C-alpha positions as CSV (number, residue, x, y, z in Angstrom):
1,M,132.8,-171.9,-25.6
2,R,133.4,-175.4,-27.0
3,N,134.6,-177.1,-30.2
4,A,131.8,-178.7,-32.1
5,R,130.9,-180.3,-35.4
6,H,128.1,-178.6,-37.3
7,S,125.9,-179.4,-40.2
8,F,125.6,-176.3,-42.5
9,H,123.7,-178.3,-45.2
10,S,122.3,-181.8,-45.4
11,Q,124.4,-182.5,-48.5
12,M,127.7,-181.4,-46.9
13,G,129.9,-183.1,-44.5
14,L,130.2,-181.9,-40.9
15,T,132.3,-178.8,-40.2
16,D,134.6,-178.4,-37.2
17,T,133.4,-175.2,-35.5
18,F,133.3,-173.2,-32.3
19,A,130.1,-172.5,-30.5
20,Y,128.8,-170.8,-27.3
21,Q,126.7,-173.3,-25.4
22,D,124.5,-172.6,-22.5
23,A,124.6,-175.1,-19.6
24,G,123.6,-178.5,-21.0
25,G,123.1,-177.0,-24.4
26,S,123.7,-178.6,-27.8
27,Q,124.6,-175.5,-29.8
28,T,127.2,-176.5,-32.5
29,Y,127.7,-173.1,-34.2
30,L,127.1,-169.5,-33.0
31,G,125.4,-169.1,-29.7
32,P,122.0,-168.9,-28.1
33,V,120.1,-165.6,-28.5
34,I,120.2,-164.0,-25.1
35,V,117.1,-162.1,-24.1
36,A,117.6,-159.4,-21.4
37,E,115.3,-156.9,-19.8
38,R,116.1,-153.2,-19.6
39,G,117.1,-152.1,-16.1
40,T,117.7,-155.7,-15.0
41,P,121.4,-156.3,-14.6
42,F,123.0,-159.7,-14.6
43,A,126.4,-161.4,-14.7
44,L,127.4,-163.6,-17.6
45,T,130.3,-166.1,-17.0
46,V,132.0,-167.3,-20.1
47,H,134.2,-170.3,-19.9
48,N,136.9,-171.0,-22.5
49,G,136.7,-174.8,-23.1
50,L,138.2,-174.5,-26.6
51,G,140.7,-176.8,-28.2
52,R,142.3,-177.0,-31.6
53,H,141.2,-174.1,-33.8
54,P,139.3,-175.1,-36.9
55,L,141.1,-172.3,-38.8
56,A,144.6,-172.9,-37.3
57,F,146.0,-172.8,-40.8
58,A,144.9,-169.2,-41.2
59,I,146.5,-167.7,-38.1
60,D,148.9,-165.0,-39.1
61,A,151.9,-164.9,-36.8
62,Q,152.5,-161.2,-37.7
63,L,149.1,-160.2,-36.1
64,V,149.0,-162.1,-32.8
65,P,151.0,-161.3,-29.7
66,P,154.4,-163.0,-29.4
67,G,154.4,-166.3,-27.5
68,T,150.7,-167.2,-28.1
69,N,149.6,-170.5,-29.4
70,D,146.2,-169.8,-30.8
71,A,146.2,-172.9,-33.0
72,D,145.9,-175.2,-29.9
73,F,145.0,-172.7,-27.1
74,P,142.9,-170.0,-28.6
75,R,142.6,-166.7,-26.8
76,T,139.1,-165.3,-26.6
77,S,137.3,-162.1,-25.4
78,T,133.5,-161.7,-25.5
79,H,132.3,-158.3,-26.6
80,L,128.7,-157.2,-26.2
81,H,128.5,-155.1,-29.4
82,G,126.3,-152.1,-28.8
83,G,126.4,-152.5,-25.1
84,N,126.7,-149.5,-22.8
85,T,129.1,-151.5,-20.6
86,R,131.7,-150.6,-18.0
87,P,135.3,-150.9,-19.2
88,G,136.1,-154.1,-17.3
89,S,133.1,-155.8,-19.0
90,D,133.6,-154.4,-22.5
91,G,135.3,-157.5,-23.9
92,G,138.0,-155.5,-25.6
93,P,140.8,-156.9,-27.7
94,E,143.3,-157.3,-24.9
95,Q,140.9,-158.6,-22.3
96,V,141.5,-162.1,-23.3
97,F,141.3,-165.4,-21.5
98,V,142.7,-168.8,-22.5
99,P,141.4,-172.4,-22.5
100,G,140.7,-173.6,-19.0
101,S,139.8,-170.1,-17.6
102,S,136.7,-168.1,-17.4
103,F,135.6,-164.4,-17.4
104,T,132.6,-162.9,-15.8
105,Y,130.9,-159.9,-17.4
106,S,128.6,-157.6,-15.7
107,Y,125.8,-156.1,-17.9
108,D,123.7,-153.3,-16.4
109,N,121.3,-153.3,-19.4
110,N,120.7,-149.7,-18.7
111,Q,120.0,-148.5,-22.3
112,D,117.2,-148.5,-24.9
113,P,115.8,-151.8,-26.0
114,A,117.7,-152.9,-29.1
115,G,119.0,-155.8,-31.0
116,L,122.7,-156.1,-29.8
117,W,125.0,-159.0,-30.4
118,Y,127.9,-160.6,-28.7
119,H,131.0,-161.9,-30.5
120,D,134.7,-162.6,-30.0
121,H,137.1,-159.7,-30.0
122,A,140.6,-161.3,-29.3
123,L,143.5,-159.3,-30.7
124,G,144.8,-160.4,-34.1
125,I,142.4,-163.4,-34.3
126,T,138.9,-161.9,-34.2
127,R,138.3,-162.7,-37.9
128,L,139.0,-166.4,-37.3
129,N,137.2,-166.9,-34.0
130,V,134.0,-165.2,-35.3
131,Y,134.3,-167.1,-38.6
132,A,134.5,-170.4,-36.6
133,G,131.2,-169.5,-34.8
134,L,131.8,-167.2,-31.8
135,A,128.9,-164.8,-32.2
136,G,125.3,-164.7,-31.1
137,G,122.3,-162.4,-30.8
138,Y,121.4,-160.3,-27.7
139,L,117.8,-158.9,-27.6
140,L,117.2,-156.2,-25.0
141,R,113.5,-155.9,-24.1
142,D,111.7,-153.0,-22.5
143,T,110.3,-153.1,-19.0
144,P,106.6,-153.6,-19.1
145,G,104.3,-151.1,-17.3
146,P,105.0,-147.6,-16.1
147,A,108.8,-148.1,-15.7
148,G,109.2,-148.4,-19.5
149,T,107.6,-147.5,-22.7
150,G,106.0,-150.9,-23.0
151,I,106.3,-150.8,-26.8
152,D,109.2,-153.3,-27.2
153,T,108.5,-155.9,-24.6
154,G,108.2,-158.8,-27.1
155,D,104.6,-159.6,-25.9
156,G,102.9,-158.7,-29.1
157,T,101.2,-155.5,-27.8
158,H,102.6,-153.4,-30.5
159,L,105.1,-155.4,-32.5
160,P,105.1,-159.0,-33.9
161,P,106.1,-161.3,-30.9
162,P,107.7,-164.8,-31.1
163,P,107.2,-166.9,-33.1
164,Y,106.7,-164.0,-35.5
165,E,109.9,-162.4,-34.3
166,V,112.9,-164.2,-35.8
167,P,116.6,-163.3,-35.6
168,L,118.6,-163.7,-38.9
169,V,122.3,-163.9,-38.4
170,I,123.6,-163.5,-42.0
171,Q,127.2,-164.6,-42.8
172,D,129.0,-165.6,-46.0
173,R,131.2,-168.7,-45.6
174,M,133.4,-170.9,-47.8
175,F,133.9,-174.7,-47.5
176,N,136.2,-177.4,-48.8
177,T,134.7,-180.4,-50.5
178,D,134.9,-182.4,-47.2
179,G,132.8,-179.7,-45.4
180,S,135.6,-178.1,-43.6
181,F,136.0,-174.4,-43.5
182,A,138.1,-172.7,-46.3
183,Y,139.8,-169.4,-45.7
184,P,142.0,-168.7,-48.8
185,P,145.5,-167.1,-48.2
186,N,146.7,-163.9,-49.9
187,P,148.5,-164.8,-53.1
188,E,149.7,-161.2,-53.5
189,L,151.7,-161.3,-50.3
190,T,154.3,-163.9,-49.5
191,L,156.2,-164.9,-46.4
192,S,160.0,-165.4,-46.1
193,D,159.6,-169.1,-47.0
194,G,157.7,-168.2,-50.2
195,S,154.3,-169.3,-48.9
196,P,151.3,-166.9,-49.3
197,R,150.5,-164.8,-46.3
198,P,147.4,-166.1,-44.3
199,W,146.0,-162.6,-43.9
200,A,144.1,-161.1,-46.8
201,P,142.5,-157.6,-47.0
202,E,139.0,-159.1,-47.0
203,F,137.3,-162.4,-46.9
204,F,134.4,-163.0,-49.1
205,G,132.6,-166.4,-49.0
206,D,130.8,-168.0,-51.9
207,M,127.9,-169.5,-49.8
208,A,125.3,-167.7,-47.8
209,T,124.5,-168.9,-44.3
210,V,121.6,-167.7,-42.1
211,N,121.6,-168.8,-38.4
212,G,124.2,-171.4,-39.4
213,K,122.4,-172.9,-42.4
214,C,123.3,-172.6,-46.0
215,W,120.6,-170.9,-48.2
216,P,117.8,-171.9,-45.8
217,N,114.0,-171.8,-46.2
218,L,111.7,-170.4,-43.6
219,D,107.9,-171.3,-43.8
220,V,105.9,-168.2,-42.9
221,D,102.3,-167.6,-42.1
222,R,100.2,-165.0,-43.9
223,G,100.9,-162.0,-41.7
224,K,103.7,-159.7,-40.3
225,Y,107.1,-160.9,-39.2
226,R,109.7,-159.0,-37.3
227,F,113.1,-159.9,-38.5
228,R,116.1,-158.9,-36.3
229,V,118.8,-158.9,-39.1
230,F,122.5,-159.1,-38.1
231,N,125.3,-158.7,-40.6
232,G,127.7,-161.1,-39.0
233,S,129.9,-161.4,-42.1
234,N,133.7,-160.7,-41.9
235,A,133.8,-158.2,-44.7
236,R,130.8,-158.5,-46.9
237,F,128.3,-155.6,-47.3
238,Y,124.7,-156.5,-48.4
239,N,122.1,-154.7,-50.4
240,F,119.0,-156.7,-49.6
241,K,115.8,-157.0,-51.5
242,L,112.8,-159.3,-51.1
243,V,111.6,-160.6,-54.4
244,A,108.4,-162.7,-55.1
245,G,107.7,-163.8,-58.7
246,G,110.1,-161.2,-60.1
247,N,108.5,-158.3,-58.1
248,A,110.0,-156.5,-55.1
249,L,108.2,-156.8,-51.9
250,G,108.3,-153.7,-49.7
251,F,108.9,-153.7,-46.0
252,A,109.3,-151.4,-43.0
253,Q,112.5,-150.8,-41.0
254,I,111.5,-150.0,-37.4
255,G,114.9,-150.0,-35.6
256,T,118.6,-149.5,-36.1
257,D,121.6,-150.7,-34.1
258,G,120.6,-149.0,-30.9
259,G,116.8,-149.2,-30.8
260,L,113.6,-148.2,-32.4
261,L,113.2,-145.4,-34.9
262,D,110.6,-142.7,-34.1
263,V,108.4,-143.9,-37.1
264,P,108.7,-146.8,-39.5
265,A,110.8,-146.2,-42.7
266,R,109.2,-147.7,-45.8
267,L,111.8,-149.4,-47.9
268,N,112.2,-151.7,-50.9
269,K,115.9,-152.3,-50.3
270,L,118.3,-152.4,-47.3
271,G,122.0,-151.8,-47.2
272,L,123.9,-153.3,-44.3
273,G,127.6,-153.2,-43.5
274,P,129.5,-155.8,-41.3
275,G,128.4,-155.3,-37.7
276,E,125.3,-153.3,-38.5
277,R,121.8,-154.6,-37.5
278,A,118.4,-153.7,-38.8
279,D,115.0,-154.3,-37.2
280,I,112.5,-154.9,-40.0
281,V,108.8,-155.9,-40.4
282,V,107.7,-157.8,-43.5
283,D,104.0,-158.4,-44.2
284,F,103.3,-161.6,-46.0
285,A,99.5,-161.3,-45.6
286,A,98.6,-160.3,-49.1
287,L,100.7,-163.2,-50.7
288,P,98.8,-166.4,-51.7
289,A,99.8,-169.6,-50.1
290,G,102.6,-171.3,-52.0
291,T,104.4,-168.0,-52.9
292,K,108.2,-168.1,-52.6
293,V,109.9,-164.9,-51.5
294,V,113.7,-164.8,-51.9
295,L,116.0,-162.5,-50.0
296,T,118.5,-161.3,-52.6
297,N,121.6,-159.2,-52.6
298,D,123.4,-157.2,-55.2
299,A,126.2,-155.4,-53.2
300,R,129.6,-155.5,-54.8
301,T,132.8,-157.0,-53.3
302,P,134.6,-155.0,-52.1
303,F,131.9,-152.5,-51.5
304,P,130.8,-150.2,-53.1
305,D,132.8,-150.4,-56.4
306,G,134.3,-153.8,-56.6
307,P,133.9,-156.1,-59.7
308,V,130.6,-157.7,-60.3
309,A,131.7,-160.6,-62.6
310,V,133.5,-163.5,-61.2
311,R,136.0,-163.5,-64.0
312,R,137.1,-160.1,-62.9
313,G,137.5,-161.0,-59.2
314,G,134.0,-160.5,-58.0
315,V,132.4,-162.8,-55.4
316,P,128.7,-162.3,-55.9
317,L,126.2,-163.8,-53.4
318,R,122.9,-163.0,-55.1
319,E,120.6,-165.2,-53.1
320,I,120.6,-165.4,-49.3
321,M,117.4,-167.4,-48.2
322,Q,113.8,-168.1,-49.1
323,F,110.5,-167.7,-47.4
324,S,107.6,-170.0,-48.3
325,V,104.2,-168.6,-47.6
326,Q,101.8,-171.0,-45.9
327,G,98.0,-171.0,-45.8
328,E,97.5,-170.1,-42.1
329,A,96.8,-166.5,-41.0
330,G,99.5,-165.0,-38.8
331,Y,100.1,-161.8,-36.9
332,T,97.9,-159.1,-38.6
333,A,97.8,-156.3,-36.1
334,P,98.6,-152.9,-37.7
335,L,102.1,-151.6,-37.4
336,P,102.2,-148.5,-35.0
337,A,102.5,-145.1,-36.8
338,Q,104.7,-144.0,-33.8
339,L,107.2,-146.5,-32.5
340,R,108.3,-144.5,-29.4
341,T,106.1,-143.0,-26.8
342,Q,108.6,-140.1,-26.7
343,P,110.7,-139.0,-29.8
344,M,114.3,-139.6,-29.5
345,T,116.6,-136.8,-28.6
346,R,118.2,-135.3,-31.7
347,L,121.9,-134.5,-31.3
348,A,122.2,-132.2,-34.3
349,G,122.3,-128.6,-33.1
350,L,123.3,-129.4,-29.6
351,P,126.6,-127.8,-28.3
352,T,129.7,-130.0,-28.7
353,A,132.8,-130.2,-26.6
354,A,135.1,-131.1,-29.5
355,T,135.2,-131.8,-33.2
356,R,137.7,-134.4,-34.1
357,S,139.2,-135.3,-37.6
358,M,139.5,-139.1,-37.7
359,T,141.1,-140.4,-40.9
360,L,140.8,-143.8,-42.5
361,V,143.8,-144.9,-44.6
362,E,145.0,-147.9,-46.4
363,V,148.7,-148.8,-46.6
364,L,150.0,-150.3,-49.8
365,N,153.4,-151.7,-50.7
366,S,155.5,-150.7,-53.6
367,G,153.5,-153.0,-55.8
368,G,150.2,-151.4,-54.9
369,V,149.1,-154.3,-52.8
370,P,147.3,-153.5,-49.5
371,I,149.3,-154.6,-46.5
372,M,147.2,-153.0,-43.7
373,A,144.6,-150.4,-42.9
374,L,144.8,-147.8,-40.1
375,L,143.0,-145.1,-38.3
376,N,144.7,-141.7,-38.2
377,N,147.7,-143.5,-39.7
378,R,148.6,-145.1,-36.4
379,A,149.0,-148.7,-35.3
380,F,146.8,-150.1,-32.6
381,H,149.6,-150.0,-30.0
382,S,150.4,-146.4,-30.8
383,P,150.8,-144.2,-27.7
384,D,148.5,-141.7,-29.4
385,I,145.3,-142.4,-27.5
386,T,142.3,-140.2,-27.9
387,A,141.1,-138.7,-24.6
388,V,137.5,-137.5,-24.3
389,Q,135.7,-136.0,-21.3
390,G,132.9,-138.1,-19.7
391,D,129.4,-136.8,-20.2
392,T,130.3,-134.6,-23.2
393,L,129.0,-134.6,-26.7
394,E,131.6,-134.7,-29.6
395,Q,131.4,-134.5,-33.3
396,W,133.7,-137.1,-35.0
397,E,134.4,-136.6,-38.7
398,L,135.3,-139.9,-40.3
399,I,137.4,-139.0,-43.4
400,N,137.7,-142.0,-45.6
401,T,140.7,-141.6,-47.9
402,T,140.5,-145.3,-49.2
403,V,138.7,-146.7,-52.2
404,D,136.4,-149.0,-50.1
405,A,133.6,-148.5,-47.5
406,H,134.4,-149.0,-43.9
407,P,131.8,-149.8,-41.1
408,I,133.2,-147.9,-38.2
409,H,132.2,-149.1,-34.7
410,L,132.6,-147.3,-31.4
411,H,132.5,-149.3,-28.2
412,F,130.4,-148.1,-25.2
413,T,128.1,-145.6,-26.9
414,Q,125.3,-145.1,-29.3
415,F,125.6,-142.1,-31.6
416,Q,123.7,-140.4,-34.4
417,V,124.7,-139.8,-38.0
418,L,124.7,-136.1,-38.9
419,N,125.6,-136.1,-42.7
420,R,128.0,-137.1,-45.4
421,Q,130.0,-135.0,-47.8
422,R,132.5,-135.5,-50.6
423,F,136.1,-134.2,-50.3
424,D,139.3,-134.0,-52.4
425,V,141.1,-137.1,-51.2
426,D,144.5,-136.5,-52.9
427,N,144.9,-132.9,-51.6
428,Y,143.7,-133.9,-48.2
429,L,146.3,-136.7,-48.0
430,A,149.0,-134.3,-49.1
431,A,148.1,-132.0,-46.2
432,T,148.3,-134.7,-43.6
433,G,151.8,-135.7,-44.2
434,F,150.8,-139.3,-44.2
435,V,152.4,-139.8,-47.6
436,D,156.1,-140.2,-48.1
437,P,157.0,-137.8,-51.0
438,A,159.9,-140.1,-52.1
439,T,157.7,-143.2,-52.6
440,G,154.2,-141.7,-52.9
441,L,153.0,-144.2,-50.3
442,V,151.2,-143.8,-47.1
443,T,153.8,-144.5,-44.4
444,P,152.4,-145.6,-40.9
445,G,153.1,-143.3,-38.1
446,H,153.8,-140.2,-40.2
447,G,151.8,-137.0,-40.2
448,N,148.6,-136.1,-38.5
449,S,144.9,-135.9,-39.3
450,V,143.9,-132.3,-40.2
451,P,140.5,-130.6,-40.5
452,V,138.8,-131.6,-43.8
453,G,137.1,-128.2,-44.3
454,P,139.4,-126.8,-47.0
455,F,139.0,-129.9,-49.1
456,L,135.2,-130.3,-49.0
457,R,133.2,-130.7,-52.3
458,G,129.5,-130.2,-52.8
459,R,126.9,-130.1,-50.0
460,P,126.5,-132.3,-47.0
461,L,123.7,-134.9,-47.4
462,P,121.6,-136.0,-44.5
463,P,121.3,-139.7,-43.7
464,P,118.3,-141.6,-45.2
465,A,115.2,-142.0,-43.0
466,N,116.2,-145.6,-41.9
467,E,119.6,-144.4,-40.6
468,Q,118.1,-141.5,-38.4
469,G,118.2,-143.6,-35.3
470,W,120.8,-144.6,-32.7
471,K,123.8,-146.3,-34.2
472,D,127.0,-147.9,-32.9
473,T,128.3,-148.8,-36.4
474,V,128.2,-146.5,-39.4
475,V,129.3,-147.0,-43.0
476,A,131.9,-144.5,-44.1
477,L,131.9,-144.4,-47.9
478,P,135.0,-143.8,-49.9
479,G,135.9,-140.2,-50.7
480,E,133.5,-138.9,-48.1
481,V,133.6,-137.5,-44.6
482,T,130.9,-139.1,-42.5
483,R,130.0,-136.9,-39.5
484,I,128.6,-138.5,-36.3
485,R,127.5,-136.9,-33.0
486,V,128.9,-139.1,-30.2
487,P,127.7,-138.9,-26.5
488,F,130.4,-140.1,-24.1
489,G,128.0,-140.7,-21.2
490,A,124.4,-140.5,-20.2
491,G,124.7,-136.8,-19.3
492,A,126.2,-135.7,-22.6
493,A,123.0,-134.0,-23.8
494,G,122.3,-131.8,-20.8
495,G,119.8,-134.1,-19.2
496,A,118.0,-135.1,-22.3
497,A,117.3,-138.8,-22.8
498,L,119.9,-140.8,-24.8
499,A,120.0,-144.4,-26.0
500,I,122.7,-145.1,-23.3
501,G,121.8,-144.7,-19.6
502,S,125.2,-145.0,-17.9
503,S,128.4,-143.1,-17.7
504,F,131.8,-144.7,-17.1
505,K,135.4,-143.8,-17.2
506,G,138.1,-145.9,-18.7
507,E,139.6,-147.3,-21.9
508,Y,137.6,-148.5,-24.9
509,V,138.3,-149.0,-28.6
510,W,136.9,-147.9,-31.9
511,H,137.6,-149.7,-35.2
512,C,136.6,-150.9,-38.6
513,H,134.2,-153.8,-38.4
514,I,135.6,-155.4,-41.5
515,L,137.3,-158.1,-39.3
516,E,140.4,-158.4,-41.6
517,H,140.9,-154.7,-41.2
518,E,140.3,-154.7,-37.5
519,D,142.9,-157.5,-37.0
520,N,145.5,-155.5,-39.1
521,D,145.5,-152.8,-37.7
522,M,142.4,-150.6,-38.2
523,M,141.6,-150.1,-34.5
524,Q,142.5,-147.4,-32.0
525,R,142.0,-146.9,-28.3
526,Y,140.2,-144.0,-26.6
527,V,139.9,-143.2,-23.0
528,I,136.9,-141.5,-21.2
529,Q,138.3,-139.2,-18.4
């Protein structure tokens, strides 16, 4: 990890950034895409060679551990997001190392082929380290031949291979006129000296970047492309569409966070929360040379019900990138009707060891201004640590009492979405004891999560077809309970195959992947026993 200066656009000045560089590499933002093979372990040594933080002005002293100096000596921790890793190699928020030191991670790669990613996870400063550039793609391939399915090897046997396979790391960013990063402070919260607090509930940039370039163009041949799409934004949700000449271009989603779907899901739009990934195939074969296809977005900020108009506080980002169709023929092999040689194990209906009520809450001050977000109304360092038994299957009910959507990420595992259902938020909150009757405000540390059953409204709705795969990050919508089935080890389904192939014991975390929420303080520990 090094400081660098990066060109986001030819008409902008250079930006001070962080980057992951391989030996002798020249990467100036993000990191190289690591390509790993299923069943082939390796060790990854990460050296912290960082200096002055490009976003030192946005460090919030209330969020970082006492005695740290992240402005000049940034703490880092590299997390393999979606990885079925052992606790010591998870890259958790407190597994940090400082400039001049290194950390070696052991990756067994004992899980389904998938589009994972790696990014910084240092406690209290994740949002700034990732913003500065500490993120990169990690593509786990299948093993060719009898040892694997042979369907996701990257060799073009079934799916578009490189150069027709392209990672797209999509992030929103904001810049000053000199090209440096901007990260506006929070005008609604002030410090003791009267200055605005550096932390804000969400960051929404006004410029789209893809693989470190603002509003880029990609020339494409007339054929199929496999795009490995990463939502690497701090807080922005996307609702993507492909538009050519005013008409929507359909596409197929073939995979989710944790691997391939059983069959392609035909779509004309794609929603993606922070931390989520989508594996999609777009066919440009029928488009004449010279056609411009624009990747658009109409998701609101905050999602899903924030304002649209800028004058009302919205930060729309309507165009993301462009594809220009060339005259050459590309990859034209048909997309397989079946993406897996064996259908994935369905967790719905299997016996569970426990059902847990996990509540998402937002804490406001007396003026109605958000000051933090919590899980189960507990701070990160609360002694209340969820203990689960290894190699068991649990149902977690993510009960969102807030007005915004939250992408909830569990380390170590890959789970499945069961359903979503509306509930009576006010009466549920009253039953938890989270709310102080005297103030009417959620008070951190008070009360306990309770079963949501008595407060449910309507019928549960199953996930859409493109969400019926393995997931490590799920969008919990406001006023809804999102039910997920979570295996805590490879043996959790009684011997049936899961996306994860290893079982470990130890401590992990689960959290909201809006990075401003994760840093303050929407993250909890859990331990596998």
